[in-house]
C-alpha positions in Angstrom: -2.7 276.4 137.1 0.3 274.2 137.5 2.8 272.3 135.6 4.2 268.8 135.9 8.2 268.3 135.5 8.3 265.0 133.8 12.3 263.9 133.3 11.8 260.8 131.1 15.1 261.2 129.9 16.9 259.7 133.3 14.8 256.3 132.4 18.0 253.7 131.4 15.7 252.5 129.2 15.7 255.5 127.1 18.6 258.5 127.4 20.0 257.5 130.9 20.4 260.8 131.5 22.7 261.6 135.0 20.4 263.3 137.5 22.6 266.5 137.6 20.9 266.9 133.9 17.5 266.8 135.4 18.5 269.0 138.2 19.6 271.8 135.6 16.5 271.6 133.5 14.9 271.8 136.6 16.1 274.7 138.0 15.2 276.8 134.5 11.8 275.8 134.8 11.8 276.9 138.1 12.7 280.0 137.7 11.1 280.7 134.5 7.1 279.7 135.6 5.6 281.6 138.4 2.8 278.9 138.6 3.3 275.5 141.2 5.4 272.9 139.6 4.9 269.0 140.2 8.0 266.9 140.4 7.2 264.1 138.2 8.5 260.7 137.2 10.0 258.8 134.7 8.7 255.6 135.3 11.8 253.8 136.4 11.8 253.4 140.4 15.3 253.7 141.2 16.2 256.5 139.3 12.8 258.7 140.1 13.9 258.0 144.1 17.4 259.6 143.4 15.6 262.3 141.3 13.2 263.1 143.7 16.1 263.3 146.6 18.3 265.9 144.7 15.2 267.8 143.1 12.9 267.9 146.7 16.2 269.2 148.3 17.4 272.2 146.0 13.5 273.3 146.2 13.2 273.3 149.6 12.0 276.5 149.9 9.2 276.0 147.3 6.8 273.9 148.8 6.0 271.9 145.3 4.9 268.2 144.9 6.6 265.4 144.4 4.8 263.0 142.1 4.4 260.5 143.2 4.7 257.9 145.9 3.5 254.4 145.0 3.5 250.8 146.8 7.0 250.7 145.4 8.7 253.8 146.5 6.5 255.3 149.1 8.7 254.3 151.8 11.3 256.5 150.4 9.4 259.1 149.0 7.0 260.1 151.9 10.1 260.8 154.2 11.8 263.4 151.4 8.3 265.1 151.4 8.3 265.4 155.2 12.1 266.6 155.1 12.1 269.3 152.5 8.2 270.2 153.4 6.6 269.1 149.7 3.3 268.1 148.7 3.2 264.4 148.2 0.8 262.7 145.4 -0.1 259.2 147.0 -0.9 256.9 143.7 -3.0 253.4 143.8 -4.3 251.1 141.3 -8.2 251.8 141.6 -8.1 250.3 145.2 -9.9 252.1 147.9 -8.6 249.8 150.9 -5.0 250.6 149.2 -6.1 254.4 149.1 -6.8 254.4 152.4 -4.0 252.5 154.3 -1.3 254.4 152.3 -3.1 257.7 153.6 -2.6 256.5 156.9 0.9 255.3 156.3 1.6 258.7 155.2 0.5 260.4 158.2 2.2 257.7 160.5 5.6 258.9 158.8 5.0 262.4 159.9 3.2 263.9 156.5 0.8 266.8 157.5 -2.7 265.7 156.5 -2.7 269.5 154.5 0.3 267.8 152.1 -1.7 264.8 150.7 -3.1 264.3 147.7 -4.6 261.4 146.3 -4.3 259.8 143.1 -6.6 256.5 142.7 -5.4 256.3 138.7 -7.6 257.3 136.1 -8.5 254.4 133.1 -9.6 256.2 130.4 -11.6 253.6 128.1 -15.1 251.6 128.6 -15.3 249.6 131.7 -12.2 251.3 133.1 -13.2 254.7 132.8 -16.9 253.8 134.6 -14.7 252.1 137.7 -12.2 255.1 138.0 -15.7 256.7 137.8 -17.0 255.0 140.7 -13.7 255.0 142.7 -13.4 258.6 142.8 -16.9 259.1 143.3 -16.7 256.5 146.4 -13.7 258.2 147.7 -15.2 262.0 147.4 -18.4 260.9 149.2 -16.4 259.0 152.2 -14.4 261.7 152.6 -17.5 264.0 152.3 -19.6 262.1 155.2 -16.5 261.8 157.6 -13.8 259.5 156.7 -11.0 261.1 157.7 -8.7 259.2 155.4 -10.4 259.8 152.2 -10.8 263.4 153.1 -7.6 264.9 150.6 -8.0 266.5 147.6 -7.6 263.8 144.2 -5.7 264.1 141.6 -6.1 261.8 138.4 -3.5 261.6 135.1 -6.5 262.3 132.6 -3.2 261.9 130.0 -3.6 258.4 130.2 -6.5 259.3 127.7 -4.0 259.5 124.9 -3.3 255.6 125.9 -6.3 254.7 124.2 -6.2 253.9 120.4 -9.0 255.6 119.8 -7.1 258.8 120.7 -4.1 258.3 118.5 -4.5 255.8 115.7 -4.5 257.5 112.4 -7.6 258.0 110.3 -5.7 256.6 107.2 -6.1 252.9 109.6 -9.6 253.7 110.9 -10.9 256.7 108.5 -14.6 256.4 110.1 -12.9 257.5 113.7 -12.6 260.8 111.9 -9.5 263.5 112.3 -6.9 262.6 114.7 -6.1 266.1 115.4 -9.8 266.8 117.1 -9.7 262.7 118.5 -7.2 263.1 121.3 -8.0 266.3 122.5 -11.4 265.3 122.6 -11.1 261.9 124.7 -8.7 263.9 127.4 -11.7 266.5 127.6 -14.1 263.9 128.2 -12.3 261.8 130.8 -11.2 265.0 132.9 -14.8 266.4 132.8 -16.1 262.9 133.8 -13.7 262.6 136.7 -14.7 266.0 137.8 -18.0 265.7 138.1 -17.3 263.2 141.0 -14.9 264.7 142.6 -11.5 265.2 140.8 -9.9 268.3 141.9 -6.5 268.3 139.9 -6.9 266.8 136.1 -3.1 266.2 134.9 -3.8 267.6 130.8 -1.2 266.8 128.3 -2.8 268.7 125.0 -3.2 272.5 125.3 -6.1 272.5 123.9 -8.1 269.9 126.0 -6.6 271.9 128.7 -7.6 275.0 127.7 -11.7 273.3 127.4 -11.6 271.8 130.3 -10.8 275.2 132.2 -13.4 276.9 130.3 -16.0 274.5 130.8 -15.8 274.2 134.6 -15.0 278.2 134.9 -18.5 278.5 133.1 -20.3 275.9 135.4 -19.3 277.8 138.8 -20.2 280.8 137.3 -23.7 279.8 136.4 -24.3 277.2 139.0 -24.5 279.7 142.2 -27.3 281.4 140.0 -29.6 278.5 139.7 -28.6 277.2 143.0 -30.1 280.4 144.4 -32.9 281.1 142.0 -34.1 277.4 143.1 -34.3 278.2 146.9 -31.6 275.3 147.3 -29.2 277.7 149.7 -32.3 278.1 152.0 -32.3 274.8 153.7 -33.7 275.4 156.3 -37.2 275.9 154.1 -36.5 274.2 151.1 -39.2 271.7 150.0 -37.1 268.3 149.6 -38.0 265.4 148.3 -37.7 261.8 150.6 
């Protein structure tokens, strides 16, 4: 378990908070929780780099994660992770080649391999979800087959499920879709579980009910599967009767 600190108020398009206010809030969070903390962003590239600079420095001994370095900010954000010994989430847009390139660039800038987390983007509706599923699957399989530049943990913003109108549109507008209080969490749960099947390691969740159910389902799966695999002789690879 972990939490993400998103200081949306620093964006000039919203409240335009000074970085000092985010710094104070962040410090109070570090003192209040005993789980790892991810330093999220607001979406404004300039202010985000300023915030990463301040928060990475003040939490140097904590080994947190900067989220994220993307094609617009990686040259500034990755060196901060290197300097202050943090993990760094490398975010791309459903492009395998760009993910490989950014991973290589991060290593060349001095970021240790055990400090890298990939995020190839989570698209949450229709063909987008299918494409995300495919990209995550290809990345995970490539890593398992020896592609060092893709052999990293994978994160996914499953909170993106709330961007689909099917998750948030009121029942007055579309009564046939059912109650909104259920649709949103269910949509987020389905996105997280779908990507977990093909290699997602860290699901960034929004709704507490959705997060709870994903945790419960995955815990149940990993509790039961070893028993099933043992009963079917899966672990006895030397004598297993495998189909060609």
